[in-house]
TORKOL-4160 file (C-alpha; in steps of 0.2 Angstrom, whole numbers, padded with zeros to 4 digits, m for minus):
188
<pt num="1" X="0073" Y="0062" Z="m0031"/>
<pt num="2" X="0055" Y="0058" Z="m0037"/>
<pt num="3" X="0047" Y="0041" Z="m0036"/>
<pt num="4" X="0048" Y="0039" Z="m0055"/>
<pt num="5" X="0066" Y="0042" Z="m0055"/>
<pt num="6" X="0069" Y="0029" Z="m0040"/>
<pt num="7" X="0059" Y="0016" Z="m0049"/>
<pt num="8" X="0067" Y="0020" Z="m0066"/>
<pt num="9" X="0084" Y="0019" Z="m0057"/>
<pt num="10" X="0082" Y="0005" Z="m0045"/>
<pt num="11" X="0068" Y="m0005" Z="m0052"/>
<pt num="12" X="0062" Y="m0020" Z="m0042"/>
<pt num="13" X="0073" Y="m0014" Z="m0027"/>
<pt num="14" X="0063" Y="0003" Z="m0026"/>
<pt num="15" X="0047" Y="m0007" Z="m0027"/>
<pt num="16" X="0052" Y="m0018" Z="m0013"/>
<pt num="17" X="0057" Y="m0004" Z="m0002"/>
<pt num="18" X="0042" Y="0006" Z="m0007"/>
<pt num="19" X="0029" Y="m0007" Z="m0003"/>
<pt num="20" X="0038" Y="m0012" Z="0013"/>
<pt num="21" X="0035" Y="0006" Z="0019"/>
<pt num="22" X="0017" Y="0006" Z="0012"/>
<pt num="23" X="0018" Y="0013" Z="m0005"/>
<pt num="24" X="0004" Y="0012" Z="m0018"/>
<pt num="25" X="0012" Y="0025" Z="m0029"/>
<pt num="26" X="0028" Y="0016" Z="m0031"/>
<pt num="27" X="0018" Y="0000" Z="m0036"/>
<pt num="28" X="0007" Y="0010" Z="m0048"/>
<pt num="29" X="0023" Y="0016" Z="m0056"/>
<pt num="30" X="0030" Y="m0002" Z="m0056"/>
<pt num="31" X="0015" Y="m0006" Z="m0066"/>
<pt num="32" X="0017" Y="0008" Z="m0078"/>
<pt num="33" X="0035" Y="0003" Z="m0080"/>
<pt num="34" X="0030" Y="m0015" Z="m0084"/>
<pt num="35" X="0018" Y="m0009" Z="m0097"/>
<pt num="36" X="0032" Y="0000" Z="m0106"/>
<pt num="37" X="0043" Y="m0015" Z="m0105"/>
<pt num="38" X="0056" Y="m0009" Z="m0093"/>
<pt num="39" X="0050" Y="m0021" Z="m0079"/>
<pt num="40" X="0040" Y="m0037" Z="m0079"/>
<pt num="41" X="0022" Y="m0036" Z="m0072"/>
<pt num="42" X="0023" Y="m0053" Z="m0063"/>
<pt num="43" X="0039" Y="m0048" Z="m0055"/>
<pt num="44" X="0032" Y="m0031" Z="m0050"/>
<pt num="45" X="0018" Y="m0040" Z="m0042"/>
<pt num="46" X="0029" Y="m0053" Z="m0033"/>
<pt num="47" X="0041" Y="m0040" Z="m0026"/>
<pt num="48" X="0026" Y="m0029" Z="m0020"/>
<pt num="49" X="0019" Y="m0045" Z="m0012"/>
<pt num="50" X="0035" Y="m0048" Z="m0003"/>
<pt num="51" X="0037" Y="m0030" Z="0003"/>
<pt num="52" X="0020" Y="m0028" Z="0009"/>
<pt num="53" X="0019" Y="m0045" Z="0017"/>
<pt num="54" X="0036" Y="m0044" Z="0025"/>
<pt num="55" X="0032" Y="m0026" Z="0032"/>
<pt num="56" X="0015" Y="m0032" Z="0039"/>
<pt num="57" X="0023" Y="m0048" Z="0048"/>
<pt num="58" X="0037" Y="m0038" Z="0056"/>
<pt num="59" X="0025" Y="m0025" Z="0063"/>
<pt num="60" X="0013" Y="m0039" Z="0068"/>
<pt num="61" X="0026" Y="m0048" Z="0078"/>
<pt num="62" X="0032" Y="m0031" Z="0085"/>
<pt num="63" X="0015" Y="m0029" Z="0092"/>
<pt num="64" X="0015" Y="m0046" Z="0099"/>
<pt num="65" X="0031" Y="m0044" Z="0108"/>
<pt num="66" X="0031" Y="m0026" Z="0113"/>
<pt num="67" X="0014" Y="m0020" Z="0109"/>
<pt num="68" X="0007" Y="m0016" Z="0127"/>
<pt num="69" X="0023" Y="m0007" Z="0132"/>
<pt num="70" X="0024" Y="0004" Z="0116"/>
<pt num="71" X="0006" Y="0009" Z="0117"/>
<pt num="72" X="0009" Y="0015" Z="0135"/>
<pt num="73" X="0024" Y="0025" Z="0129"/>
<pt num="74" X="0015" Y="0032" Z="0114"/>
<pt num="75" X="m0002" Y="0038" Z="0118"/>
<pt num="76" X="m0006" Y="0043" Z="0100"/>
<pt num="77" X="m0004" Y="0025" Z="0095"/>
<pt num="78" X="m0015" Y="0020" Z="0109"/>
<pt num="79" X="m0030" Y="0030" Z="0102"/>
<pt num="80" X="m0027" Y="0023" Z="0084"/>
<pt num="81" X="m0025" Y="0005" Z="0091"/>
<pt num="82" X="m0041" Y="0007" Z="0101"/>
<pt num="83" X="m0051" Y="0010" Z="0085"/>
<pt num="84" X="m0043" Y="m0006" Z="0077"/>
<pt num="85" X="m0047" Y="m0016" Z="0093"/>
<pt num="86" X="m0065" Y="m0011" Z="0092"/>
<pt num="87" X="m0066" Y="m0016" Z="0074"/>
<pt num="88" X="m0057" Y="m0033" Z="0078"/>
<pt num="89" X="m0070" Y="m0037" Z="0091"/>
<pt num="90" X="m0084" Y="m0036" Z="0078"/>
<pt num="91" X="m0076" Y="m0041" Z="0061"/>
<pt num="92" X="m0059" Y="m0049" Z="0064"/>
<pt num="93" X="m0057" Y="m0057" Z="0047"/>
<pt num="94" X="m0063" Y="m0042" Z="0038"/>
<pt num="95" X="m0051" Y="m0031" Z="0047"/>
<pt num="96" X="m0036" Y="m0042" Z="0044"/>
<pt num="97" X="m0040" Y="m0044" Z="0025"/>
<pt num="98" X="m0045" Y="m0025" Z="0023"/>
<pt num="99" X="m0033" Y="m0015" Z="0033"/>
<pt num="100" X="m0021" Y="m0012" Z="0019"/>
<pt num="101" X="m0034" Y="m0004" Z="0009"/>
<pt num="102" X="m0038" Y="0009" Z="0022"/>
<pt num="103" X="m0027" Y="0024" Z="0022"/>
<pt num="104" X="m0022" Y="0030" Z="0039"/>
<pt num="105" X="m0024" Y="0013" Z="0047"/>
<pt num="106" X="m0011" Y="0003" Z="0037"/>
<pt num="107" X="0004" Y="0004" Z="0049"/>
<pt num="108" X="m0005" Y="0004" Z="0066"/>
<pt num="109" X="m0017" Y="m0011" Z="0061"/>
<pt num="110" X="m0004" Y="m0025" Z="0060"/>
<pt num="111" X="0003" Y="m0018" Z="0076"/>
<pt num="112" X="m0013" Y="m0018" Z="0085"/>
<pt num="113" X="m0018" Y="m0035" Z="0078"/>
<pt num="114" X="m0002" Y="m0042" Z="0085"/>
<pt num="115" X="m0006" Y="m0034" Z="0102"/>
<pt num="116" X="m0023" Y="m0041" Z="0102"/>
<pt num="117" X="m0018" Y="m0059" Z="0104"/>
<pt num="118" X="m0024" Y="m0065" Z="0087"/>
<pt num="119" X="m0015" Y="m0081" Z="0082"/>
<pt num="120" X="0001" Y="m0078" Z="0071"/>
<pt num="121" X="m0005" Y="m0092" Z="0059"/>
<pt num="122" X="m0022" Y="m0084" Z="0056"/>
<pt num="123" X="m0014" Y="m0067" Z="0053"/>
<pt num="124" X="m0001" Y="m0075" Z="0041"/>
<pt num="125" X="m0014" Y="m0083" Z="0030"/>
<pt num="126" X="m0026" Y="m0069" Z="0029"/>
<pt num="127" X="m0012" Y="m0056" Z="0027"/>
<pt num="128" X="m0005" Y="m0067" Z="0013"/>
<pt num="129" X="m0021" Y="m0067" Z="0004"/>
<pt num="130" X="m0024" Y="m0048" Z="0007"/>
<pt num="131" X="m0006" Y="m0044" Z="0001"/>
<pt num="132" X="m0009" Y="m0054" Z="m0015"/>
<pt num="133" X="m0025" Y="m0045" Z="m0019"/>
<pt num="134" X="m0017" Y="m0028" Z="m0016"/>
<pt num="135" X="m0001" Y="m0032" Z="m0025"/>
<pt num="136" X="m0010" Y="m0039" Z="m0041"/>
<pt num="137" X="m0024" Y="m0025" Z="m0040"/>
<pt num="138" X="m0012" Y="m0010" Z="m0038"/>
<pt num="139" X="0001" Y="m0016" Z="m0051"/>
<pt num="140" X="m0013" Y="m0020" Z="m0063"/>
<pt num="141" X="m0020" Y="m0002" Z="m0060"/>
<pt num="142" X="m0003" Y="0005" Z="m0065"/>
<pt num="143" X="m0001" Y="m0007" Z="m0080"/>
<pt num="144" X="m0018" Y="m0001" Z="m0086"/>
<pt num="145" X="m0014" Y="0017" Z="m0083"/>
<pt num="146" X="0002" Y="0015" Z="m0093"/>
<pt num="147" X="m0008" Y="0007" Z="m0107"/>
<pt num="148" X="m0021" Y="0021" Z="m0107"/>
<pt num="149" X="m0007" Y="0034" Z="m0106"/>
<pt num="150" X="0002" Y="0026" Z="m0121"/>
<pt num="151" X="m0014" Y="0025" Z="m0131"/>
<pt num="152" X="m0017" Y="0044" Z="m0127"/>
<pt num="153" X="0000" Y="0048" Z="m0131"/>
<pt num="154" X="0000" Y="0040" Z="m0148"/>
<pt num="155" X="m0016" Y="0049" Z="m0153"/>
<pt num="156" X="m0010" Y="0066" Z="m0147"/>
<pt num="157" X="0009" Y="0065" Z="m0150"/>
<pt num="158" X="0012" Y="0084" Z="m0150"/>
<pt num="159" X="0003" Y="0085" Z="m0133"/>
<pt num="160" X="0011" Y="0070" Z="m0125"/>
<pt num="161" X="0018" Y="0079" Z="m0110"/>
<pt num="162" X="0001" Y="0088" Z="m0106"/>
<pt num="163" X="m0008" Y="0071" Z="m0107"/>
<pt num="164" X="0005" Y="0062" Z="m0095"/>
<pt num="165" X="0005" Y="0077" Z="m0083"/>
<pt num="166" X="m0014" Y="0076" Z="m0083"/>
<pt num="167" X="m0014" Y="0058" Z="m0079"/>
<pt num="168" X="m0002" Y="0060" Z="m0065"/>
<pt num="169" X="m0011" Y="0075" Z="m0059"/>
<pt num="170" X="m0027" Y="0065" Z="m0058"/>
<pt num="171" X="m0019" Y="0051" Z="m0049"/>
<pt num="172" X="m0010" Y="0063" Z="m0036"/>
<pt num="173" X="m0027" Y="0072" Z="m0034"/>
<pt num="174" X="m0036" Y="0056" Z="m0030"/>
<pt num="175" X="m0022" Y="0050" Z="m0019"/>
<pt num="176" X="m0022" Y="0067" Z="m0009"/>
<pt num="177" X="m0041" Y="0067" Z="m0008"/>
<pt num="178" X="m0042" Y="0049" Z="m0001"/>
<pt num="179" X="m0028" Y="0053" Z="0011"/>
<pt num="180" X="m0037" Y="0069" Z="0017"/>
<pt num="181" X="m0054" Y="0060" Z="0019"/>
<pt num="182" X="m0045" Y="0046" Z="0029"/>
<pt num="183" X="m0037" Y="0059" Z="0040"/>
<pt num="184" X="m0054" Y="0068" Z="0042"/>
<pt num="185" X="m0062" Y="0052" Z="0048"/>
<pt num="186" X="m0048" Y="0049" Z="0060"/>
<pt num="187" X="m0051" Y="0065" Z="0069"/>
<pt num="188" X="m0069" Y="0062" Z="0070"/>
């Protein structure tokens, strides 16, 4: 089942689950569906915030409670966490505000931040700000993509599938490129 079908079928629940598991694409689709009137943009943003924020808080507290033990048990996590620890020593607030925008560090970062001993209230406040910016920005991106696609489709009615496929292809190519680039940086 595709993300589009999941969002079309389950609406806000699909967005909540997708953002809980770090899904920009599901949030972009939520914005597109809001543009078409199937969902409400403000609710899409609110649900995305709840999903992203809740996921971060759970992972942060897992890091606080079991971080050291889990890092010893999973050496791959240890290497990734060391990168986050290094960044935290230099730019604590920036890391907390920006990790969700860095593909490849989004799951390990709240875990490492929790393990590092940063106060829960500090993480909660900065993470809330970050999750708000992320939810609003990505949902609006989807909304604008939906508006752009709609404008293109009305101009080129007989080629609507081609235009929509091109927009989706461009989005997927950009998403794959950014993921590839992040993985390449992680190996370096």
